[in-house]
DSSP file (Angstrom, degrees, kcal/mol; ACC not computed):
  #  RESIDUE AA STRUCTURE BP1 BP2  ACC     N-H-->O    O-->H-N    N-H-->O    O-->H-N    TCO  KAPPA ALPHA  PHI   PSI    X-CA   Y-CA   Z-CA
    1    1 A M              0   0    0      0, 0.0   159,-2.0     0, 0.0     2,-0.4   0.000 360.0 360.0 360.0 133.7    8.1   16.7   11.7
    2    2 A E  B     +a  160   0A   0    157,-0.2     2,-0.4   159,-0.0   159,-0.3  -0.667 360.0 178.5 -85.9 131.8    8.8   16.1    8.0
    3    3 A K        -     0   0    0    157,-3.0     2,-0.4    -2,-0.4   159,-0.2  -0.996  11.9-165.3-133.3 128.4   11.4   13.5    7.2
    4    4 A D        -     0   0    0     -2,-0.4     2,-0.3   157,-0.2   159,-0.2  -0.949  14.3-150.7-111.3 134.8   12.4   12.4    3.8
    5    5 A F  B     -b  163   0A   0    157,-1.4   159,-0.7    -2,-0.4     2,-0.3  -0.696   8.7-160.3-104.6 155.5   14.3    9.1    3.5
    6    6 A E    >   -     0   0    0     -2,-0.3     3,-1.6   157,-0.1     4,-0.4  -0.911  46.4 -21.3-131.2 158.9   16.9    8.1    0.9
    7    7 A D  T >> S+     0   0    0     -2,-0.3     3,-1.2     1,-0.3     4,-0.7  -0.083 125.4   3.0  50.4-126.9   18.5    4.9   -0.5
    8    8 A N  H 3> S+     0   0    0      1,-0.3     4,-1.1     2,-0.2    -1,-0.3   0.713 126.1  63.4 -69.9 -20.3   18.2    1.8    1.7
    9    9 A Q  H <> S+     0   0    0     -3,-1.6     4,-2.5     1,-0.2    -1,-0.3   0.785  91.9  67.6 -71.5 -26.4   16.2    3.5    4.4
   10   10 A V  H <> S+     0   0    0     -3,-1.2     4,-2.6    -4,-0.4    -1,-0.2   0.946 102.9  40.5 -61.0 -52.6   13.3    4.1    2.0
   11   11 A I  H  X S+     0   0    0     -4,-0.7     4,-2.7     1,-0.2     5,-0.2   0.883 114.0  53.9 -67.8 -38.1   12.3    0.5    1.5
   12   12 A K  H  X S+     0   0    0     -4,-1.1     4,-2.2     2,-0.2    -1,-0.2   0.921 112.0  44.9 -60.7 -43.8   12.8   -0.3    5.2
   13   13 A K  H  X S+     0   0    0     -4,-2.5     4,-2.0     2,-0.2    -2,-0.2   0.917 112.4  51.8 -66.4 -44.0   10.4    2.6    6.1
   14   14 A L  H  X S+     0   0    0     -4,-2.6     4,-2.2     1,-0.2     5,-0.2   0.934 112.9  44.9 -57.4 -48.8    7.9    1.6    3.5
   15   15 A K  H  X S+     0   0    0     -4,-2.7     4,-2.6     1,-0.2     5,-0.2   0.906 110.8  53.3 -63.4 -42.5    7.8   -2.0    4.7
   16   16 A S  H  < S+     0   0    0     -4,-2.2     4,-0.4    -5,-0.2    -1,-0.2   0.852 113.2  43.7 -64.9 -33.1    7.6   -1.0    8.4
   17   17 A L  H  < S+     0   0    0     -4,-2.0     4,-0.3    -5,-0.1    -1,-0.2   0.900 122.6  34.4 -76.7 -41.3    4.6    1.2    7.7
   18   18 A A  H >X S+     0   0    0     -4,-2.2     4,-1.9    -5,-0.2     3,-0.9   0.757  98.6  76.2 -88.8 -25.9    2.6   -1.1    5.5
   19   19 A E  T 3< S+     0   0    0     -4,-2.6    -1,-0.2     1,-0.3    -3,-0.1   0.818  98.5  44.4 -64.4 -31.2    3.4   -4.6    6.8
   20   20 A D  T 34 S+     0   0    0     -4,-0.4    -1,-0.3    -5,-0.2    -2,-0.1   0.669 110.6  55.2 -84.5 -15.6    1.1   -4.3    9.9
   21   21 A I  T <4 S+     0   0    0     -3,-0.9     2,-2.3    -4,-0.3    -2,-0.2   0.897  72.4 176.7 -83.6 -42.1   -1.8   -2.8    7.9
   22   22 A R     <  +     0   0    0     -4,-1.9    19,-3.8    18,-0.1     2,-0.4  -0.128  53.9  74.9  70.4 -42.3   -2.0   -5.6    5.3
   23   23 A F  E     +C   40   0A   0     -2,-2.3    52,-0.5    17,-0.2     2,-0.3  -0.821  56.9 171.3-105.9 142.4   -5.0   -4.2    3.4
   24   24 A C  E     -C   39   0A   0     15,-2.4    15,-2.5    -2,-0.4     2,-0.7  -0.911  38.4-110.3-136.6 167.1   -5.0   -1.2    1.1
   25   25 A M  E     -CD  38  73A   0     48,-2.3    48,-2.2    -2,-0.3     2,-0.7  -0.919  30.8-147.7 -98.1 116.2   -7.3    0.5   -1.3
   26   26 A Y  E     -CD  37  72A   0     11,-3.1    11,-1.5    -2,-0.7     2,-0.4  -0.770  23.2-164.7 -87.6 114.6   -6.0   -0.1   -4.8
   27   27 A T  E     +CD  36  71A   0     44,-3.2    44,-2.3    -2,-0.7     2,-0.3  -0.880  18.1 159.5-119.1 132.6   -6.9    3.0   -6.7
   28   28 A T  E     -C   35   0A   0      7,-2.7     7,-2.9    -2,-0.4     2,-0.5  -0.818  39.4-109.9-134.6 174.2   -6.9    3.7  -10.4
   29   29 A I  E     +C   34   0A   0     40,-0.4     2,-0.4    -2,-0.3     5,-0.2  -0.963  35.3 177.4-109.9 123.6   -8.5    6.2  -12.8
   30   30 A E  E >  S-C   33   0A   0      3,-3.0     3,-1.8    -2,-0.5    -2,-0.0  -0.985  70.1 -16.7-130.3 122.2  -11.2    4.7  -15.1
   31   31 A D  T 3  S-     0   0    0     -2,-0.4    -1,-0.1     1,-0.3     3,-0.1   0.875 128.8 -52.8  51.9  41.2  -13.2    6.8  -17.5
   32   32 A G  T 3  S+     0   0    0      1,-0.2     2,-0.4    -3,-0.0    -1,-0.3   0.532 118.0 109.6  77.0   6.2  -12.1    9.9  -15.7
   33   33 A K  E <  S-C   30   0A   0     -3,-1.8    -3,-3.0     2,-0.0     2,-0.5  -0.890  72.4-117.3-116.8 146.3  -13.3    8.6  -12.3
   34   34 A I  E     -C   29   0A   0     -2,-0.4     2,-0.4    -5,-0.2    -5,-0.2  -0.689  35.0-171.8 -78.3 126.6  -11.3    7.5   -9.3
   35   35 A V  E     -C   28   0A   0     -7,-2.9    -7,-2.7    -2,-0.5     2,-0.4  -0.984   4.0-177.1-125.1 130.0  -12.0    3.8   -8.6
   36   36 A S  E     +C   27   0A   0     -2,-0.4    -9,-0.2    -9,-0.2   -11,-0.1  -0.946   6.5 176.7-127.6 147.3  -10.8    2.0   -5.5
   37   37 A R  E     -C   26   0A   0    -11,-1.5   -11,-3.1    -2,-0.4     2,-0.2  -0.992  35.4-104.0-146.0 146.2  -11.1   -1.6   -4.3
   38   38 A P  E     +C   25   0A   0      0, 0.0     2,-0.3     0, 0.0   -13,-0.2  -0.455  40.4 179.2 -72.6 140.3   -9.7   -3.3   -1.2
   39   39 A M  E     -C   24   0A   0    -15,-2.5   -15,-2.4    -2,-0.2     2,-0.6  -0.976  27.4-124.5-138.0 151.5   -6.7   -5.6   -1.8
   40   40 A T  E     -C   23   0A   0     -2,-0.3     2,-0.5    13,-0.2    13,-0.4  -0.869  24.2-133.9 -97.5 121.0   -4.5   -7.7    0.5
   41   41 A T        -     0   0    0    -19,-3.8    11,-0.2    -2,-0.6     3,-0.1  -0.627  23.5-178.9 -74.2 123.1   -0.8   -6.9    0.4
   42   42 A L        -     0   0    0      9,-2.8     2,-0.3    -2,-0.5    10,-0.2   0.774  61.6 -11.9 -93.3 -31.0    1.1  -10.2    0.2
   43   43 A D  E     -E   51   0A   0      8,-1.0     8,-2.7   -21,-0.1     2,-0.4  -0.978  40.4-151.1-165.3 150.8    4.6   -8.9    0.2
   44   44 A I  E     -E   50   0A   0     -2,-0.3     6,-0.2     6,-0.2   -25,-0.0  -0.968  37.6-150.6-123.5 113.5    6.8   -5.8   -0.2
   45   45 A D    >   -     0   0    0      4,-2.0     3,-1.8    -2,-0.4   -30,-0.1  -0.045  31.3 -86.3 -83.2-176.8   10.1   -7.1   -1.6
   46   46 A A  T 3  S+     0   0    0      1,-0.3   -35,-0.1     2,-0.1    -1,-0.1   0.670 128.1  51.0 -65.1 -18.7   13.6   -5.8   -1.3
   47   47 A E  T 3  S-     0   0    0      2,-0.1    -1,-0.3   -36,-0.1    79,-0.1   0.455 120.9-105.6 -95.4  -2.6   13.1   -3.3   -4.2
   48   48 A G    <   +     0   0    0     -3,-1.8    78,-0.3     1,-0.3     2,-0.2   0.540  68.7 150.0  89.6   7.5    9.9   -1.9   -2.6
   49   49 A N        -     0   0    0     76,-0.2    -4,-2.0    77,-0.0     2,-0.5  -0.512  40.1-138.9 -71.3 142.0    7.6   -3.7   -5.1
   50   50 A V  E     -EF  44 124A   0     74,-2.6    74,-3.0    -6,-0.2     2,-0.4  -0.902  18.3-153.2-106.9 132.1    4.2   -4.4   -3.6
   51   51 A W  E     +EF  43 123A   0     -8,-2.7    -9,-2.8    -2,-0.5    -8,-1.0  -0.848  19.0 163.9-116.3 141.4    2.7   -7.9   -4.5
   52   52 A F  E     - F   0 122A   0     70,-2.5    70,-2.7    -2,-0.4     2,-0.4  -0.924  31.3-125.8-141.5 162.6   -0.9   -9.1   -4.7
   53   53 A F  E     + F   0 121A   0    -13,-0.4     2,-0.3    -2,-0.3   -13,-0.2  -0.895  35.6 167.7-103.8 147.2   -3.0  -11.9   -6.1
   54   54 A T  E     - F   0 120A   0     66,-2.2    66,-2.6    -2,-0.4     2,-0.3  -0.960  38.9 -92.7-149.3 167.5   -6.0  -11.0   -8.4
   55   55 A S  E >   - F   0 119A   0     -2,-0.3     3,-1.4    64,-0.2     6,-0.4  -0.633  26.7-132.5 -82.2 139.7   -8.3  -12.8  -10.7
   56   56 A R  T 3  S+     0   0    0     62,-2.4    -1,-0.1    -2,-0.3    63,-0.1   0.667 104.4  62.9 -63.0 -15.4   -7.4  -12.9  -14.4
   57   57 A H  T 3  S+     0   0    0     61,-0.2    -1,-0.3     4,-0.1     2,-0.2   0.126  84.6  98.4-100.7  20.7  -10.9  -11.7  -15.2
   58   58 A T  S X> S-     0   0    0     -3,-1.4     4,-1.1     1,-0.1     3,-0.8  -0.666  83.1-115.9-105.1 163.0  -10.8   -8.3  -13.5
   59   59 A E  H 3> S+     0   0    0     -2,-0.2     4,-2.8     1,-0.2     5,-0.2   0.723 110.5  72.9 -65.6 -20.7  -10.1   -4.9  -14.8
   60   60 A L  H 3> S+     0   0    0      1,-0.2     4,-2.6     2,-0.2    -1,-0.2   0.892  96.0  49.0 -60.6 -39.2   -6.9   -4.9  -12.7
   61   61 A V  H <> S+     0   0    0     -3,-0.8     4,-2.3    -6,-0.4    -1,-0.2   0.921 111.4  48.9 -67.4 -43.8   -5.3   -7.3  -15.1
   62   62 A R  H  X S+     0   0    0     -4,-1.1     4,-1.0     1,-0.2    -2,-0.2   0.941 114.6  45.4 -59.3 -47.8   -6.3   -5.2  -18.1
   63   63 A D  H  <>S+     0   0    0     -4,-2.8     5,-2.2     1,-0.2     3,-0.5   0.896 112.4  51.4 -63.1 -41.0   -5.0   -2.1  -16.5
   64   64 A A  H ><5S+     0   0    0     -4,-2.6     3,-1.1     1,-0.2    27,-0.2   0.863 103.2  57.6 -67.1 -36.1   -1.8   -3.8  -15.4
   65   65 A R  H 3<5S+     0   0    0     -4,-2.3    -1,-0.2     1,-0.3    -2,-0.2   0.785 107.7  49.0 -65.7 -24.9   -1.0   -5.2  -18.9
   66   66 A R  T 3<5S-     0   0    0     -4,-1.0    -1,-0.3    -3,-0.5    -2,-0.2   0.549 115.1-119.8 -86.4  -9.0   -1.1   -1.5  -20.0
   67   67 A G  T < 5 -     0   0    0     -3,-1.1    -3,-0.2    -4,-0.4    -2,-0.1   0.833  46.4-175.8  73.8  32.7    1.3   -0.5  -17.2
   68   68 A D      < -     0   0    0     -5,-2.2    21,-2.3    20,-0.1     2,-0.2  -0.191  27.9-106.2 -63.0 152.5   -1.3    1.9  -15.7
   69   69 A S  E     - G   0  88A   0     19,-0.2   -40,-0.4   -40,-0.1     2,-0.3  -0.559  41.9-176.4 -75.7 142.9   -0.4    4.1  -12.8
   70   70 A V  E     - G   0  87A   0     17,-2.7    17,-2.3    -2,-0.2     2,-0.4  -0.936  19.3-146.0-136.6 160.2   -2.0    3.1   -9.5
   71   71 A T  E     -DG  27  86A   0    -44,-2.3   -44,-3.2    -2,-0.3     2,-0.5  -0.999   8.8-155.3-127.2 132.9   -2.1    4.4   -5.9
   72   72 A L  E     -DG  26  85A   0     13,-3.0    13,-3.0    -2,-0.4     2,-0.6  -0.935  10.0-160.4-107.3 124.9   -2.2    2.2   -2.9
   73   73 A I  E     -DG  25  84A   0    -48,-2.2   -48,-2.3    -2,-0.5     2,-0.4  -0.924   7.4-173.4-114.2 116.1   -3.8    3.8    0.2
   74   74 A Y  E     - G   0  83A   0      9,-3.2     9,-2.3    -2,-0.6     2,-0.4  -0.864   4.8-178.2-106.5 139.0   -3.0    2.3    3.6
   75   75 A S  E     + G   0  82A   0    -52,-0.5     7,-0.2    -2,-0.4   -52,-0.1  -0.981  18.8 169.5-143.9 128.0   -4.8    3.5    6.7
   76   76 A D  E > > + G   0  81A   0      5,-2.9     5,-2.0    -2,-0.4     3,-1.1  -0.676   5.5 172.7-133.6  79.1   -4.4    2.5   10.3
   77   77 A P  G > 5S+     0   0    0      0, 0.0     3,-0.8     0, 0.0    -1,-0.1   0.812  75.8  65.4 -59.0 -31.0   -6.4    5.1   12.4
   78   78 A K  G 3 5S+     0   0    0      1,-0.3    60,-0.2    -3,-0.1    -2,-0.0   0.872 115.9  28.2 -59.4 -37.0   -5.9    3.1   15.6
   79   79 A N  G < 5S-     0   0    0     -3,-1.1    55,-0.3     2,-0.2    -1,-0.3   0.252 109.9-117.6-108.1  10.3   -2.1    3.7   15.4
   80   80 A N  T < 5 +     0   0    0     -3,-0.8    54,-2.3    -4,-0.5     2,-0.4   0.896  66.5 142.1  55.3  44.6   -2.3    7.0   13.5
   81   81 A T  E   < +GH  76 133A   0     -5,-2.0    -5,-2.9    52,-0.2     2,-0.3  -0.972  22.5 171.8-121.7 130.4   -0.5    5.6   10.5
   82   82 A Y  E     -GH  75 132A   0     50,-2.9    50,-2.6    -2,-0.4     2,-0.4  -0.995   4.4-178.9-139.1 141.3   -1.3    6.5    6.9
   83   83 A L  E     -GH  74 131A   0     -9,-2.3    -9,-3.2    -2,-0.3     2,-0.5  -0.997  11.9-167.2-146.0 134.2    0.6    5.7    3.7
   84   84 A S  E     -GH  73 130A   0     46,-2.8    46,-2.4    -2,-0.4     2,-0.5  -0.985  12.6-167.6-123.9 119.3    0.0    6.5    0.0
   85   85 A V  E     -GH  72 129A   0    -13,-3.0   -13,-3.0    -2,-0.5     2,-0.4  -0.920   1.5-163.8-112.3 127.6    2.1    4.6   -2.5
   86   86 A S  E     +GH  71 128A   0     42,-3.2    41,-3.2    -2,-0.5    42,-1.7  -0.909  31.5 115.6-110.7 137.7    2.3    5.6   -6.2
   87   87 A G  E     -GH  70 126A   0    -17,-2.3   -17,-2.7    -2,-0.4     2,-0.4  -0.931  56.9 -78.8-170.6-166.5    3.5    3.2   -8.8
   88   88 A T  E     -GH  69 125A   0     37,-1.6    37,-2.9    -2,-0.3     2,-0.3  -0.933  36.4-133.0-120.4 144.5    2.8    1.2  -12.0
   89   89 A A  E     + H   0 124A   0    -21,-2.3     2,-0.3    -2,-0.4    35,-0.2  -0.656  26.9 167.1 -96.7 148.8    1.1   -2.1  -12.2
   90   90 A S  E     - H   0 123A   0     33,-2.0    33,-3.0    -2,-0.3     2,-0.5  -0.983  33.4-120.3-153.6 155.5    2.1   -5.2  -14.1
   91   91 A I  E     - H   0 122A   0     -2,-0.3     2,-0.6   -27,-0.2    31,-0.2  -0.849  25.0-154.3 -96.5 132.1    1.2   -8.9  -14.3
   92   92 A V  E     - H   0 121A   0     29,-2.4     2,-1.2    -2,-0.5    29,-0.6  -0.936   4.7-152.9-112.0 118.9    4.1  -11.3  -13.5
   93   93 A E        +     0   0    0     -2,-0.6     2,-0.3    27,-0.1    27,-0.0  -0.749  45.3 133.2 -90.5  93.9    3.9  -14.7  -15.0
   94   94 A S     >  -     0   0    0     -2,-1.2     4,-1.9     1,-0.1     5,-0.1  -0.883  42.0-168.9-150.7 111.8    5.9  -16.7  -12.5
   95   95 A E  H  > S+     0   0    0     -2,-0.3     4,-2.2     1,-0.2     5,-0.1   0.863  96.0  57.3 -65.0 -35.4    5.0  -20.0  -10.9
   96   96 A H  H  > S+     0   0    0      1,-0.2     4,-2.1     2,-0.2    -1,-0.2   0.912 106.6  47.6 -61.9 -43.2    7.8  -19.5   -8.4
   97   97 A R  H  > S+     0   0    0      2,-0.2     4,-2.4     1,-0.2     5,-0.2   0.881 108.9  54.2 -68.5 -37.4    6.4  -16.2   -7.3
   98   98 A K  H  X S+     0   0    0     -4,-1.9     4,-1.9     1,-0.2    -1,-0.2   0.930 109.2  49.3 -57.5 -45.0    2.9  -17.8   -6.8
   99   99 A E  H  < S+     0   0    0     -4,-2.2    -2,-0.2     1,-0.2    -1,-0.2   0.914 111.7  48.1 -61.0 -44.7    4.5  -20.4   -4.6
  100  100 A E  H  < S+     0   0    0     -4,-2.1    -1,-0.2     1,-0.2    -2,-0.2   0.874 117.7  40.4 -64.9 -38.3    6.3  -17.8   -2.5
  101  101 A L  H  < S+     0   0    0     -4,-2.4    -1,-0.2    -5,-0.1    -2,-0.2   0.692  88.1 113.6 -85.9 -20.1    3.2  -15.6   -2.1
  102  102 A W     <  +     0   0    0     -4,-1.9     2,-0.3    -5,-0.2     3,-0.0  -0.218  37.4 166.7 -60.9 138.5    0.7  -18.4   -1.5
  103  103 A N    >>  -     0   0    0      1,-0.1     3,-1.2     0, 0.0     4,-0.6  -0.942  50.0 -99.5-143.7 167.6   -0.9  -18.6    1.9
  104  104 A L  G >4 S+     0   0    0     -2,-0.3     3,-1.2     1,-0.3     4,-0.3   0.844 119.0  58.2 -58.1 -37.6   -3.9  -20.5    3.4
  105  105 A M  G >4 S+     0   0    0      1,-0.3     3,-1.2     2,-0.2     4,-0.5   0.766  93.2  68.2 -66.8 -24.5   -6.2  -17.4    3.2
  106  106 A S  G X> S+     0   0    0     -3,-1.2     4,-2.1     1,-0.3     3,-1.0   0.790  86.1  70.0 -63.7 -26.6   -5.6  -17.1   -0.6
  107  107 A K  G << S+     0   0    0     -3,-1.2    -1,-0.3    -4,-0.6    -2,-0.2   0.773  86.0  66.6 -64.3 -25.4   -7.6  -20.3   -1.0
  108  108 A A  G <4 S+     0   0    0     -3,-1.2    -1,-0.3    -4,-0.3    -2,-0.2   0.869 113.4  30.8 -62.0 -35.0  -10.8  -18.5    0.0
  109  109 A W  T <4 S+     0   0    0     -3,-1.0    -2,-0.2    -4,-0.5    -1,-0.2   0.736 130.5  36.8 -93.8 -26.7  -10.5  -16.4   -3.3
  110  110 A F    ><  +     0   0    0     -4,-2.1     3,-2.2     1,-0.1    -1,-0.2  -0.738  64.0 178.3-129.9  82.4   -8.8  -19.1   -5.4
  111  111 A P  T 3  S+     0   0    0      0, 0.0    -1,-0.1     0, 0.0     3,-0.1   0.696  77.9  67.0 -62.6 -19.5  -10.2  -22.5   -4.5
  112  112 A G  T >  S-     0   0    0      1,-0.3     3,-0.7     2,-0.1    -5,-0.1   0.428 101.7-138.9 -79.9   2.8   -8.1  -24.3   -7.1
  113  113 A G  G X   -     0   0    0     -3,-2.2     3,-2.1     1,-0.2    -1,-0.3  -0.298  56.5 -24.5  75.1-159.7   -5.0  -23.3   -5.1
  114  114 A K  G 3  S+     0   0    0      1,-0.3    -1,-0.2    -3,-0.1    -2,-0.1   0.733 140.9  54.4 -61.0 -22.8   -1.7  -22.1   -6.5
  115  115 A D  G <  S+     0   0    0     -3,-0.7    -1,-0.3    -5,-0.1    -2,-0.2   0.370  73.8 132.6 -94.4   4.7   -2.6  -23.9   -9.8
  116  116 A D    X   -     0   0    0     -3,-2.1     3,-1.8    -6,-0.2    -3,-0.0  -0.380  56.5-141.3 -56.3 123.3   -6.0  -22.1  -10.1
  117  117 A P  T 3  S+     0   0    0      0, 0.0    -1,-0.2     0, 0.0    -3,-0.0   0.699  99.6  58.6 -64.6 -17.0   -6.1  -20.9  -13.7
  118  118 A D  T 3  S+     0   0    0    -63,-0.1   -62,-2.4   -62,-0.1     2,-0.4   0.592  81.7 107.0 -85.6 -11.0   -7.8  -17.7  -12.6
  119  119 A L  E <   +F   55   0A   0     -3,-1.8     2,-0.4   -64,-0.2   -64,-0.2  -0.552  45.8 178.7 -77.0 124.5   -4.9  -16.8  -10.3
  120  120 A A  E     -F   54   0A   0    -66,-2.6   -66,-2.2    -2,-0.4     2,-0.6  -0.957  25.7-131.5-124.2 145.6   -2.7  -13.9  -11.5
  121  121 A V  E     -FH  53  92A   0    -29,-0.6   -29,-2.4    -2,-0.4     2,-0.5  -0.858  23.7-163.6 -97.4 123.6    0.2  -12.3   -9.7
  122  122 A L  E     -FH  52  91A   0    -70,-2.7   -70,-2.5    -2,-0.6     2,-0.4  -0.924   4.3-169.1-113.0 127.3    0.0   -8.5   -9.7
  123  123 A R  E     -FH  51  90A   0    -33,-3.0   -33,-2.0    -2,-0.5     2,-0.6  -0.955   9.9-159.5-117.1 133.5    3.1   -6.3   -8.9
  124  124 A V  E     -FH  50  89A   0    -74,-3.0   -74,-2.6    -2,-0.4     2,-0.8  -0.958  14.8-146.8-108.1 116.4    3.0   -2.6   -8.2
  125  125 A T  E     - H   0  88A   0    -37,-2.9   -37,-1.6    -2,-0.6     2,-0.2  -0.741  22.5-133.1 -83.2 110.6    6.5   -1.1   -8.8
  126  126 A T  E     + H   0  87A   0     -2,-0.8   -39,-0.3   -78,-0.3     3,-0.1  -0.440  33.0 171.1 -71.5 131.3    6.7    1.7   -6.3
  127  127 A Q  E     -     0   0A   0    -41,-3.2    38,-2.9     1,-0.5    39,-0.8   0.758  67.7 -17.9-103.7 -43.0    7.9    5.0   -7.5
  128  128 A E  E     -IH 164  86A   0    -42,-1.7   -42,-3.2    36,-0.2    -1,-0.5  -0.986  55.7-160.5-157.7 164.1    7.2    7.1   -4.5
  129  129 A A  E     -IH 163  85A   0     34,-1.8    34,-3.2    -2,-0.3     2,-0.4  -0.987   6.9-152.3-145.4 152.8    5.2    7.1   -1.3
  130  130 A A  E     -IH 162  84A   0    -46,-2.4   -46,-2.8    -2,-0.3     2,-0.3  -0.976  21.0-172.3-124.1 143.2    4.0    9.7    1.2
  131  131 A Y  E     -IH 161  83A   0     30,-2.3    30,-1.7    -2,-0.4     2,-0.4  -0.954  22.2-164.2-138.5 155.9    3.4    8.8    4.9
  132  132 A W  E     +IH 160  82A   0    -50,-2.6   -50,-2.9    -2,-0.3     2,-0.4  -0.983  21.1 173.0-135.4 122.9    2.0   10.3    8.1
  133  133 A D  E     -IH 159  81A   0     26,-3.5    26,-2.6    -2,-0.4     2,-0.5  -0.947  10.6-177.7-142.2 113.9    2.9    8.4   11.2
  134  134 A S        -     0   0    0    -54,-2.3    24,-0.1    -2,-0.4     7,-0.1  -0.955  12.5-165.9-113.8 124.4    2.2    9.5   14.8
  135  135 A T        +     0   0    0     -2,-0.5    -1,-0.1     2,-0.0     2,-0.1   0.494  59.4 107.4 -84.4  -2.0    3.5    7.3   17.6
  136  136 A S  S    S-     0   0    0    -56,-0.1    -2,-0.1     1,-0.1     2,-0.0  -0.385  75.1-109.0 -76.7 154.1    1.2    9.2   20.0
  137  137 A S     >  -     0   0    0      1,-0.1     4,-2.4    -2,-0.1     5,-0.2  -0.262  33.2-103.0 -72.2 166.6   -1.9    7.6   21.5
  138  138 A K  H  > S+     0   0    0      1,-0.2     4,-2.7   -60,-0.2     5,-0.2   0.876 123.3  54.1 -58.4 -38.2   -5.4    8.7   20.5
  139  139 A M  H  > S+     0   0    0      2,-0.2     4,-2.5     1,-0.2    -1,-0.2   0.909 108.5  47.6 -65.4 -42.0   -5.7   10.7   23.8
  140  140 A V  H  > S+     0   0    0      2,-0.2     4,-2.2     1,-0.2    -2,-0.2   0.916 113.3  48.6 -64.6 -42.7   -2.4   12.5   23.1
  141  141 A V  H  X S+     0   0    0     -4,-2.4     4,-2.2     2,-0.2    -2,-0.2   0.919 111.0  51.1 -62.2 -43.6   -3.5   13.3   19.6
  142  142 A F  H  X S+     0   0    0     -4,-2.7     4,-2.7     1,-0.2    -2,-0.2   0.936 112.2  45.2 -59.7 -48.0   -6.9   14.5   20.9
  143  143 A F  H  X S+     0   0    0     -4,-2.5     4,-2.6     1,-0.2    -1,-0.2   0.842 110.3  54.8 -68.2 -32.1   -5.3   16.8   23.5
  144  144 A S  H  X S+     0   0    0     -4,-2.2     4,-1.9     2,-0.2    -1,-0.2   0.904 111.9  44.3 -64.1 -41.3   -2.8   18.2   20.9
  145  145 A M  H  X S+     0   0    0     -4,-2.2     4,-2.2     2,-0.2    -2,-0.2   0.906 113.1  50.7 -69.4 -42.0   -5.8   19.1   18.6
  146  146 A L  H  X S+     0   0    0     -4,-2.7     4,-2.3     1,-0.2    -2,-0.2   0.921 110.3  49.9 -61.0 -44.6   -7.7   20.6   21.5
  147  147 A K  H  X S+     0   0    0     -4,-2.6     4,-2.8     1,-0.2     6,-0.3   0.904 109.6  52.0 -59.9 -42.2   -4.7   22.7   22.5
  148  148 A A  H  X>S+     0   0    0     -4,-1.9     4,-1.6     1,-0.2     5,-1.1   0.892 109.3  49.3 -62.8 -40.6   -4.4   23.9   18.9
  149  149 A V  H  <5S+     0   0    0     -4,-2.2    -1,-0.2     2,-0.2    -2,-0.2   0.928 115.3  43.7 -63.7 -44.9   -8.0   24.9   18.8
  150  150 A I  H  <5S+     0   0    0     -4,-2.3    -2,-0.2     1,-0.2    -1,-0.2   0.898 122.5  36.4 -68.8 -41.2   -7.7   26.8   22.1
  151  151 A T  H  <5S-     0   0    0     -4,-2.8    -1,-0.2    -5,-0.2    -2,-0.2   0.572 104.5-121.7 -92.2  -9.1   -4.4   28.5   21.3
  152  152 A G  T  <5S+     0   0    0     -4,-1.6    -3,-0.2     1,-0.2     2,-0.2   0.752  71.7 122.7  75.0  23.4   -4.9   29.1   17.6
  153  153 A T      < -     0   0    0     -5,-1.1    -1,-0.2    -6,-0.3    -2,-0.1  -0.504  68.7 -96.9-106.8 179.1   -1.9   27.0   16.6
  154  154 A T        -     0   0    0     -2,-0.2     3,-0.0    -3,-0.1    -9,-0.0  -0.842  40.9-117.6 -98.3 134.3   -1.4   24.0   14.5
  155  155 A P        -     0   0    0      0, 0.0     2,-0.5     0, 0.0   -10,-0.1  -0.337  29.3-104.1 -69.7 151.4   -1.3   20.6   16.2
  156  156 A E        -     0   0    0      1,-0.1     3,-0.1   -12,-0.1   -12,-0.1  -0.650  35.0-168.2 -72.3 122.1    1.8   18.4   16.1
  157  157 A G        -     0   0    0     -2,-0.5     2,-0.1     1,-0.4    -1,-0.1   0.319  30.5-121.0-100.1   8.1    1.0   15.7   13.6
  158  158 A G        -     0   0    0    -24,-0.1    -1,-0.4   -26,-0.1   -24,-0.3  -0.490  61.1 -18.1  85.4-161.1    3.8   13.3   14.1
  159  159 A D  E     + I   0 133A   0    -26,-2.6   -26,-3.5    -2,-0.1     2,-0.3  -0.568  64.2 163.7 -82.7 144.0    6.2   12.3   11.4
  160  160 A H  E     +aI   2 132A   0   -159,-2.0  -157,-3.0   -28,-0.2     2,-0.3  -0.976  10.9 121.3-151.6 157.1    5.5   12.7    7.7
  161  161 A G  E     - I   0 131A   0    -30,-1.7   -30,-2.3    -2,-0.3     2,-0.4  -0.987  49.6 -76.5 173.9-171.4    7.5   12.7    4.6
  162  162 A K  E     - I   0 130A   0     -2,-0.3  -157,-1.4   -32,-0.2     2,-0.5  -0.891  20.3-154.5-119.1 147.1    8.2   11.2    1.2
  163  163 A L  E     -bI   5 129A   0    -34,-3.2   -34,-1.8    -2,-0.4     2,-0.5  -0.957  15.3-163.6-119.6 108.2    9.8    8.0    0.2
  164  164 A N  E     + I   0 128A   0   -159,-0.7   -36,-0.2    -2,-0.5  -157,-0.2  -0.831  17.2 172.2 -98.8 124.8   11.3    8.2   -3.3
  165  165 A L              0   0    0    -38,-2.9   -37,-0.2    -2,-0.5    -1,-0.1   0.371 360.0 360.0-110.2   2.4   12.2    4.9   -5.0
  166  166 A V              0   0    0    -39,-0.8    -1,-0.1     0, 0.0   -38,-0.1   0.401 360.0 360.0-109.4 360.0   13.1    6.2   -8.5
């Protein structure tokens, strides 16, 4: 069933879908090619912005300084949840935000800690998102697909819709 959310429900739905997945594929266009790399989502704030740490020496920083468009792709096949977030990237120079986002696992990538000179804060300002979310178990999804094949109908795919933040 298609559901589109508005206003304050949008960010709540976005957070509820992405917060348990944690990892996404951060996708950009480079030289006419789609390029993706895994990133750890550190936070989705009250405005729906998605926050990451990255190295100052990556192409992500260059792209973000230009305000390039990005797509974040979240996938949780175990729970039949999928989310695609479109937005623009930017680098945020904020020691306070570094402090808020810092966690023990970040030290694996930035051994100098919160003060590591290579540490950059990356924000994706979400413009819209599309989601597919089925609360059914894998077995229910399998039998729904099997029934569709046998009967020539389309399987029930759970909830899907768009989340507009602009």
